[in-house]
N, CA, C and O atoms as a printed pandas DataFrame, in Angstrom:
     atom_number atom_name residue_name chain_id  residue_number  x_coord  y_coord  z_coord
0              1         N          UNK        A               1    0.890  -84.770   28.243
1              2        CA          UNK        A               1    1.896  -84.979   27.217
2              3         C          UNK        A               1    2.020  -83.720   26.353
3              4         O          UNK        A               1    3.123  -83.324   25.978
4              5         N          UNK        A               2    0.882  -83.097   26.042
5              6        CA          UNK        A               2    0.897  -81.886   25.213
6              7         C          UNK        A               2    1.663  -80.770   25.909
7              8         O          UNK        A               2    2.490  -80.110   25.280
8              9         N          UNK        A               3    1.409  -80.547   27.181
9             10        CA          UNK        A               3    2.078  -79.473   27.918
10            11         C          UNK        A               3    3.588  -79.703   27.965
11            12         O          UNK        A               3    4.366  -78.772   27.758
12            13         N          UNK        A               4    4.000  -80.935   28.235
13            14        CA          UNK        A               4    5.439  -81.224   28.275
14            15         C          UNK        A               4    6.071  -81.082   26.893
15            16         O          UNK        A               4    7.191  -80.587   26.773
16            17         N          UNK        A               5    5.372  -81.505   25.866
17            18        CA          UNK        A               5    5.893  -81.373   24.500
18            19         C          UNK        A               5    6.071  -79.904   24.127
19            20         O          UNK        A               5    7.091  -79.517   23.557
20            21         N          UNK        A               6    5.069  -79.092   24.455
21            22        CA          UNK        A               6    5.168  -77.666   24.160
22            23         C          UNK        A               6    6.285  -77.010   24.970
23            24         O          UNK        A               6    6.952  -76.099   24.480
24            25         N          UNK        A               7    6.491  -77.467   26.201
25            26        CA          UNK        A               7    7.575  -76.930   27.027
26            27         C          UNK        A               7    8.932  -77.254   26.419
27            28         O          UNK        A               7    9.830  -76.411   26.429
28            29         N          UNK        A               8    9.093  -78.449   25.895
29            30        CA          UNK        A               8   10.351  -78.840   25.253
30            31         C          UNK        A               8   10.584  -77.998   24.001
31            32         O          UNK        A               8   11.700  -77.537   23.760
32            33         N          UNK        A               9    9.538  -77.798   23.205
33            34        CA          UNK        A               9    9.665  -76.960   22.001
34            35         C          UNK        A               9   10.041  -75.534   22.395
35            36         O          UNK        A               9   10.894  -74.918   21.757
36            37         N          UNK        A              10    9.413  -75.013   23.434
37            38        CA          UNK        A              10    9.722  -73.652   23.896
38            39         C          UNK        A              10   11.174  -73.563   24.361
39            40         O          UNK        A              10   11.858  -72.583   24.067
40            41         N          UNK        A              11   11.641  -74.557   25.067
41            42        CA          UNK        A              11   13.042  -74.578   25.512
42            43         C          UNK        A              11   13.992  -74.599   24.315
43            44         O          UNK        A              11   14.986  -73.873   24.298
44            45         N          UNK        A              12   13.692  -75.417   23.331
45            46        CA          UNK        A              12   14.541  -75.506   22.142
46            47         C          UNK        A              12   14.573  -74.165   21.402
47            48         O          UNK        A              12   15.639  -73.700   20.999
48            49         N          UNK        A              13   13.402  -73.549   21.225
49            50        CA          UNK        A              13   13.343  -72.244   20.552
50            51         C          UNK        A              13   14.136  -71.204   21.345
51            52         O          UNK        A              13   14.861  -70.399   20.759
52            53         N          UNK        A              14   14.004  -71.215   22.663
53            54        CA          UNK        A              14   14.731  -70.265   23.498
54            55         C          UNK        A              14   16.236  -70.477   23.391
55            56         O          UNK        A              14   16.987  -69.514   23.234
56            57         N          UNK        A              15   16.678  -71.713   23.474
57            58        CA          UNK        A              15   18.113  -71.998   23.400
58            59         C          UNK        A              15   18.681  -71.726   22.010
59            60         O          UNK        A              15   19.873  -71.456   21.866
60            61         N          UNK        A              16   17.830  -71.797   20.988
61            62        CA          UNK        A              16   18.292  -71.571   19.618
62            63         C          UNK        A              16   18.124  -70.127   19.164
63            64         O          UNK        A              16   18.455  -69.797   18.026
64            65         N          UNK        A              17   17.612  -69.257   20.042
65            66        CA          UNK        A              17   17.390  -67.854   19.683
66            67         C          UNK        A              17   18.640  -67.019   19.898
67            68         O          UNK        A              17   19.457  -67.292   20.776
68            69         N          UNK        A              18   18.762  -65.986   19.060
69            70        CA          UNK        A              18   19.924  -65.105   19.104
70            71         C          UNK        A              18   19.700  -63.980   20.115
71            72         O          UNK        A              18   19.392  -62.846   19.749
72            73         N          UNK        A              19   19.861  -64.320   21.387
73            74        CA          UNK        A              19   19.822  -63.352   22.479
74            75         C          UNK        A              19   20.686  -63.913   23.603
75            76         O          UNK        A              19   21.112  -65.064   23.512
76            77         N          UNK        A              20   20.965  -63.145   24.665
77            78        CA          UNK        A              20   21.957  -63.594   25.656
78            79         C          UNK        A              20   21.759  -64.987   26.225
79            80         O          UNK        A              20   22.748  -65.660   26.515
80            81         N          UNK        A              21   20.529  -65.450   26.397
81            82        CA          UNK        A              21   20.315  -66.778   26.962
82            83         C          UNK        A              21   20.343  -67.868   25.896
83            84         O          UNK        A              21   20.272  -69.054   26.217
84            85         N          UNK        A              22   20.446  -67.474   24.641
85            86        CA          UNK        A              22   20.509  -68.447   23.556
86            87         C          UNK        A              22   21.862  -69.133   23.532
87            88         O          UNK        A              22   22.888  -68.493   23.763
88            89         N          UNK        A              23   21.872  -70.398   23.260
89            90        CA          UNK        A              23   23.106  -71.173   23.225
90            91         C          UNK        A              23   23.599  -71.327   21.788
91            92         O          UNK        A              23   24.786  -71.150   21.514
92            93         N          UNK        A              24   22.690  -71.656   20.875
93            94        CA          UNK        A              24   23.056  -71.931   19.492
94            95         C          UNK        A              24   22.919  -70.695   18.613
95            96         O          UNK        A              24   23.681  -70.543   17.658
96            97         N          UNK        A              25   21.982  -69.816   18.904
97            98        CA          UNK        A              25   21.765  -68.539   18.218
98            99         C          UNK        A              25   21.465  -68.703   16.726
99           100         O          UNK        A              25   22.039  -68.002   15.894
100          101         N          UNK        A              26   20.574  -69.621   16.396
101          102        CA          UNK        A              26   20.170  -69.840   15.007
102          103         C          UNK        A              26   18.937  -69.026   14.616
103          104         O          UNK        A              26   18.782  -68.654   13.453
104          105         N          UNK        A              27   18.071  -68.752   15.573
105          106        CA          UNK        A              27   16.813  -68.061   15.296
106          107         C          UNK        A              27   16.975  -66.584   15.670
107          108         O          UNK        A              27   17.278  -66.270   16.821
108          109         N          UNK        A              28   16.775  -65.673   14.705
109          110        CA          UNK        A              28   16.843  -64.245   15.048
110          111         C          UNK        A              28   15.829  -63.908   16.144
111          112         O          UNK        A              28   14.749  -64.494   16.213
112          113         N          UNK        A              29   16.200  -62.954   16.994
113          114        CA          UNK        A              29   15.339  -62.596   18.121
114          115         C          UNK        A              29   13.980  -62.087   17.646
115          116         O          UNK        A              29   12.968  -62.312   18.310
116          117         N          UNK        A              30   13.951  -61.402   16.499
117          118        CA          UNK        A              30   12.669  -60.929   15.971
118          119         C          UNK        A              30   11.763  -62.104   15.595
119          120         O          UNK        A              30   10.551  -62.036   15.801
120          121         N          UNK        A              31   12.334  -63.177   15.049
121          122        CA          UNK        A              31   11.552  -64.376   14.715
122          123         C          UNK        A              31   11.047  -65.035   16.003
123          124         O          UNK        A              31    9.910  -65.502   16.062
124          125         N          UNK        A              32   11.894  -65.068   17.023
125          126        CA          UNK        A              32   11.479  -65.584   18.327
126          127         C          UNK        A              32   10.241  -64.820   18.807
127          128         O          UNK        A              32    9.293  -65.416   19.319
128          129         N          UNK        A              33   10.262  -63.510   18.637
129          130        CA          UNK        A              33    9.118  -62.682   19.029
130          131         C          UNK        A              33    7.853  -63.037   18.271
131          132         O          UNK        A              33    6.774  -63.117   18.859
132          133         N          UNK        A              34    7.982  -63.250   16.964
133          134        CA          UNK        A              34    6.806  -63.624   16.172
134          135         C          UNK        A              34    6.274  -64.987   16.578
135          136         O          UNK        A              34    5.063  -65.208   16.581
136          137         N          UNK        A              35    7.167  -65.895   16.918
137          138        CA          UNK        A              35    6.728  -67.211   17.389
138          139         C          UNK        A              35    5.903  -67.046   18.667
139          140         O          UNK        A              35    4.843  -67.654   18.810
140          141         N          UNK        A              36    6.396  -66.220   19.593
141          142        CA          UNK        A              36    5.656  -66.013   20.841
142          143         C          UNK        A              36    4.345  -65.283   20.605
143          144         O          UNK        A              36    3.361  -65.550   21.294
144          145         N          UNK        A              37    4.312  -64.367   19.644
145          146        CA          UNK        A              37    3.052  -63.668   19.332
146          147         C          UNK        A              37    1.992  -64.632   18.821
147          148         O          UNK        A              37    0.799  -64.399   19.017
148          149         N          UNK        A              38    2.410  -65.706   18.172
149          150        CA          UNK        A              38    1.459  -66.704   17.688
150          151         C          UNK        A              38    1.102  -67.717   18.777
151          152         O          UNK        A              38   -0.044  -68.158   18.870
152          153         N          UNK        A              39    2.084  -68.081   19.597
153          154        CA          UNK        A              39    1.886  -69.128   20.599
154          155         C          UNK        A              39    0.945  -68.675   21.716
155          156         O          UNK        A              39    0.114  -69.464   22.168
156          157         N          UNK        A              40    1.053  -67.434   22.168
157          158        CA          UNK        A              40    0.206  -66.957   23.268
158          159         C          UNK        A              40   -1.276  -67.152   22.994
159          160         O          UNK        A              40   -1.955  -67.833   23.762
160          161         N          UNK        A              41   -1.799  -66.567   21.908
161          162        CA          UNK        A              41   -3.227  -66.773   21.602
162          163         C          UNK        A              41   -3.575  -68.236   21.306
163          164         O          UNK        A              41   -4.669  -68.696   21.631
164          165         N          UNK        A              42   -2.639  -68.959   20.688
165          166        CA          UNK        A              42   -2.896  -70.368   20.397
166          167         C          UNK        A              42   -3.059  -71.175   21.684
167          168         O          UNK        A              42   -3.925  -72.046   21.764
168          169         N          UNK        A              43   -2.230  -70.891   22.689
169          170        CA          UNK        A              43   -2.364  -71.599   23.967
170          171         C          UNK        A              43   -3.737  -71.353   24.590
171          172         O          UNK        A              43   -4.333  -72.260   25.171
172          173         N          UNK        A              44   -4.230  -70.139   24.469
173          174        CA          UNK        A              44   -5.556  -69.822   25.015
174          175         C          UNK        A              44   -6.639  -70.583   24.260
175          176         O          UNK        A              44   -7.641  -70.986   24.851
176          177         N          UNK        A              45   -6.447  -70.778   22.970
177          178        CA          UNK        A              45   -7.453  -71.448   22.144
178          179         C          UNK        A              45   -7.385  -72.972   22.221
179          180         O          UNK        A              45   -8.383  -73.639   21.946
180          181         N          UNK        A              46   -6.241  -73.538   22.586
181          182        CA          UNK        A              46   -6.050  -74.996   22.560
182          183         C          UNK        A              46   -7.138  -75.781   23.302
183          184         O          UNK        A              46   -7.631  -76.765   22.752
184          185         N          UNK        A              47   -7.536  -75.400   24.513
185          186        CA          UNK        A              47   -8.565  -76.207   25.190
186          187         C          UNK        A              47   -9.879  -76.278   24.398
187          188         O          UNK        A              47  -10.600  -77.274   24.462
188          189         N          UNK        A              48  -10.174  -75.218   23.661
189          190        CA          UNK        A              48  -11.417  -75.177   22.895
190          191         C          UNK        A              48  -11.259  -75.910   21.556
191          192         O          UNK        A              48  -12.187  -76.568   21.087
192          193         N          UNK        A              49  -10.080  -75.786   20.956
193          194        CA          UNK        A              49   -9.807  -76.469   19.686
194          195         C          UNK        A              49   -9.753  -77.984   19.894
195          196         O          UNK        A              49  -10.293  -78.748   19.094
196          197         N          UNK        A              50   -9.098  -78.407   20.974
197          198        CA          UNK        A              50   -8.917  -79.836   21.230
198          199         C          UNK        A              50  -10.010  -80.433   22.121
199          200         O          UNK        A              50   -9.917  -81.580   22.559
200          201         N          UNK        A              51  -11.037  -79.636   22.376
201          202        CA          UNK        A              51  -12.237  -80.133   23.068
202          203         C          UNK        A              51  -12.014  -80.586   24.504
203          204         O          UNK        A              51  -12.603  -81.582   24.925
204          205         N          UNK        A              52  -11.183  -79.887   25.264
205          206        CA          UNK        A              52  -11.089  -80.214   26.684
206          207         C          UNK        A              52  -11.342  -78.973   27.551
207          208         O          UNK        A              52  -10.811  -78.850   28.655
208          209         N          UNK        A              53  -12.160  -78.065   27.027
209          210        CA          UNK        A              53  -12.456  -76.833   27.760
210          211         C          UNK        A              53  -13.306  -77.069   29.002
211          212         O          UNK        A              53  -13.399  -76.185   29.853
212          213         N          UNK        A              54  -13.924  -78.234   29.127
213          214        CA          UNK        A              54  -14.709  -78.527   30.332
214          215         C          UNK        A              54  -13.825  -79.013   31.478
215          216         O          UNK        A              54  -14.264  -79.055   32.628
216          217         N          UNK        A              55  -12.594  -79.377   31.170
217          218        CA          UNK        A              55  -11.623  -79.767   32.207
218          219         C          UNK        A              55  -11.027  -78.490   32.788
219          220         O          UNK        A              55  -10.098  -77.911   32.224
220          221         N          UNK        A              56  -11.571  -78.060   33.919
221          222        CA          UNK        A              56  -11.254  -76.745   34.469
222          223         C          UNK        A              56   -9.758  -76.516   34.695
223          224         O          UNK        A              56   -9.235  -75.477   34.294
224          225         N          UNK        A              57   -9.072  -77.447   35.316
225          226        CA          UNK        A              57   -7.648  -77.259   35.627
226          227         C          UNK        A              57   -6.815  -77.140   34.354
227          228         O          UNK        A              57   -5.963  -76.257   34.251
228          229         N          UNK        A              58   -7.055  -78.019   33.387
229          230        CA          UNK        A              58   -6.297  -77.987   32.133
230          231         C          UNK        A              58   -6.604  -76.712   31.358
231          232         O          UNK        A              58   -5.695  -76.056   30.850
232          233         N          UNK        A              59   -7.889  -76.361   31.267
233          234        CA          UNK        A              59   -8.287  -75.142   30.558
234          235         C          UNK        A              59   -7.638  -73.917   31.175
235          236         O          UNK        A              59   -7.073  -73.084   30.467
236          237         N          UNK        A              60   -7.718  -73.808   32.483
237          238        CA          UNK        A              60   -7.150  -72.640   33.167
238          239         C          UNK        A              60   -5.635  -72.584   33.030
239          240         O          UNK        A              60   -5.066  -71.496   32.932
240          241         N          UNK        A              61   -4.973  -73.736   33.021
241          242        CA          UNK        A              61   -3.523  -73.780   32.834
242          243         C          UNK        A              61   -3.141  -73.195   31.482
243          244         O          UNK        A              61   -2.267  -72.332   31.404
244          245         N          UNK        A              62   -3.790  -73.657   30.419
245          246        CA          UNK        A              62   -3.452  -73.173   29.069
246          247         C          UNK        A              62   -3.807  -71.702   28.898
247          248         O          UNK        A              62   -3.062  -70.959   28.258
248          249         N          UNK        A              63   -4.922  -71.273   29.453
249          250        CA          UNK        A              63   -5.293  -69.858   29.368
250          251         C          UNK        A              63   -4.274  -69.006   30.122
251          252         O          UNK        A              63   -3.853  -67.961   29.624
252          253         N          UNK        A              64   -3.875  -69.443   31.318
253          254        CA          UNK        A              64   -2.889  -68.686   32.100
254          255         C          UNK        A              64   -1.540  -68.632   31.390
255          256         O          UNK        A              64   -0.918  -67.571   31.332
256          257         N          UNK        A              65   -1.082  -69.757   30.850
257          258        CA          UNK        A              65    0.211  -69.771   30.151
258          259         C          UNK        A              65    0.160  -68.895   28.906
259          260         O          UNK        A              65    1.123  -68.190   28.603
260          261         N          UNK        A              66   -0.950  -68.934   28.187
261          262        CA          UNK        A              66   -1.108  -68.072   27.019
262          263         C          UNK        A              66   -1.090  -66.603   27.402
263          264         O          UNK        A              66   -0.456  -65.787   26.733
264          265         N          UNK        A              67   -1.789  -66.267   28.483
265          266        CA          UNK        A              67   -1.814  -64.874   28.946
266          267         C          UNK        A              67   -0.435  -64.408   29.386
267          268         O          UNK        A              67   -0.039  -63.278   29.101
268          269         N          UNK        A              68    0.296  -65.270   30.076
269          270        CA          UNK        A              68    1.657  -64.917   30.510
270          271         C          UNK        A              68    2.546  -64.652   29.305
271          272         O          UNK        A              68    3.292  -63.673   29.297
272          273         N          UNK        A              69    2.483  -65.501   28.291
273          274        CA          UNK        A              69    3.312  -65.308   27.104
274          275         C          UNK        A              69    2.923  -64.021   26.387
275          276         O          UNK        A              69    3.796  -63.315   25.882
276          277         N          UNK        A              70    1.639  -63.704   26.331
277          278        CA          UNK        A              70    1.196  -62.457   25.702
278          279         C          UNK        A              70    1.750  -61.260   26.462
279          280         O          UNK        A              70    2.264  -60.325   25.848
280          281         N          UNK        A              71    1.653  -61.275   27.787
281          282        CA          UNK        A              71    2.152  -60.154   28.598
282          283         C          UNK        A              71    3.669  -60.013   28.455
283          284         O          UNK        A              71    4.170  -58.904   28.269
284          285         N          UNK        A              72    4.393  -61.108   28.537
285          286        CA          UNK        A              72    5.849  -61.049   28.373
286          287         C          UNK        A              72    6.202  -60.519   26.992
287          288         O          UNK        A              72    7.136  -59.732   26.846
288          289         N          UNK        A              73    5.457  -60.949   25.979
289          290        CA          UNK        A              73    5.689  -60.452   24.623
290          291         C          UNK        A              73    5.451  -58.966   24.505
291          292         O          UNK        A              73    6.167  -58.280   23.775
292          293         N          UNK        A              74    4.458  -58.455   25.211
293          294        CA          UNK        A              74    4.178  -57.018   25.174
294          295         C          UNK        A              74    5.266  -56.222   25.884
295          296         O          UNK        A              74    5.493  -55.056   25.561
296          297         N          UNK        A              75    5.931  -56.837   26.839
297          298        CA          UNK        A              75    6.969  -56.147   27.609
298          299         C          UNK        A              75    8.367  -56.318   27.018
299          300         O          UNK        A              75    9.320  -55.721   27.517
300          301         N          UNK        A              76    8.503  -57.117   25.974
301          302        CA          UNK        A              76    9.811  -57.422   25.400
302          303         C          UNK        A              76   10.028  -56.650   24.108
303          304         O          UNK        A              76    9.130  -56.559   23.270
304          305         N          UNK        A              77   11.228  -56.094   23.952
305          306        CA          UNK        A              77   11.610  -55.412   22.716
306          307         C          UNK        A              77   12.298  -56.421   21.808
307          308         O          UNK        A              77   13.505  -56.635   21.917
308          309         N          UNK        A              78   11.542  -57.037   20.923
309          310        CA          UNK        A              78   12.096  -58.064   20.039
310          311         C          UNK        A              78   12.932  -57.461   18.912
311          312         O          UNK        A              78   13.569  -58.193   18.154
312          313         N          UNK        A              79   12.936  -56.143   18.798
313          314        CA          UNK        A              79   13.734  -55.471   17.774
314          315         C          UNK        A              79   15.142  -55.147   18.291
315          316         O          UNK        A              79   15.991  -54.682   17.530
316          317         N          UNK        A              80   15.386  -55.389   19.568
317          318        CA          UNK        A              80   16.697  -55.072   20.162
318          319         C          UNK        A              80   17.790  -55.849   19.444
319          320         O          UNK        A              80   17.609  -57.008   19.070
320          321         N          UNK        A              81   18.919  -55.192   19.263
321          322        CA          UNK        A              81   20.051  -55.851   18.630
322          323         C          UNK        A              81   20.916  -56.508   19.689
323          324         O          UNK        A              81   21.074  -55.982   20.790
324          325         N          UNK        A              82   21.465  -57.640   19.355
325          326        CA          UNK        A              82   22.346  -58.336   20.260
326          327         C          UNK        A              82   23.775  -58.079   19.828
327          328         O          UNK        A              82   24.175  -58.418   18.714
328          329         N          UNK        A              83   24.548  -57.467   20.734
329          330        CA          UNK        A              83   25.946  -57.185   20.437
330          331         C          UNK        A              83   26.764  -57.495   21.667
331          332         O          UNK        A              83   26.479  -57.003   22.759
332          333         N          UNK        A              84   27.763  -58.298   21.490
333          334        CA          UNK        A              84   28.631  -58.626   22.622
334          335         C          UNK        A              84   27.928  -59.356   23.743
335          336         O          UNK        A              84   28.328  -59.236   24.901
336          337         N          UNK        A              85   26.879  -60.118   23.423
337          338        CA          UNK        A              85   26.175  -60.890   24.446
338          339         C          UNK        A              85   25.193  -60.085   25.261
339          340         O          UNK        A              85   24.617  -60.608   26.215
340          341         N          UNK        A              86   24.981  -58.813   24.914
341          342        CA          UNK        A              86   24.032  -57.986   25.649
342          343         C          UNK        A              86   23.031  -57.381   24.707
343          344         O          UNK        A              86   23.387  -56.950   23.610
344          345         N          UNK        A              87   21.787  -57.342   25.115
345          346        CA          UNK        A              87   20.750  -56.692   24.309
346          347         C          UNK        A              87   20.836  -55.194   24.572
347          348         O          UNK        A              87   20.824  -54.747   25.718
348          349         N          UNK        A              88   20.924  -54.434   23.495
349          350        CA          UNK        A              88   21.027  -52.972   23.623
350          351         C          UNK        A              88   19.812  -52.322   23.050
351          352         O          UNK        A              88   19.704  -51.095   23.061
């Protein structure tokens, strides 16, 4: 339930972000970046915070998803301006 809930929140944030794939464009792209900078490490910590780190599959899933978000965040220019539907 937690993974699906977080996926729905991530989808909503993505659709509400001001970048080409955003639909509503309410959240500035820089704020989207800060959200991802917080979510990546939090996903890695969740199995330990919520006491399910002994469940290997669940623990590894959250660690992998957190690592992926961290890497994508490092490769993304969240300062890019959006003009005419394209990030420049």
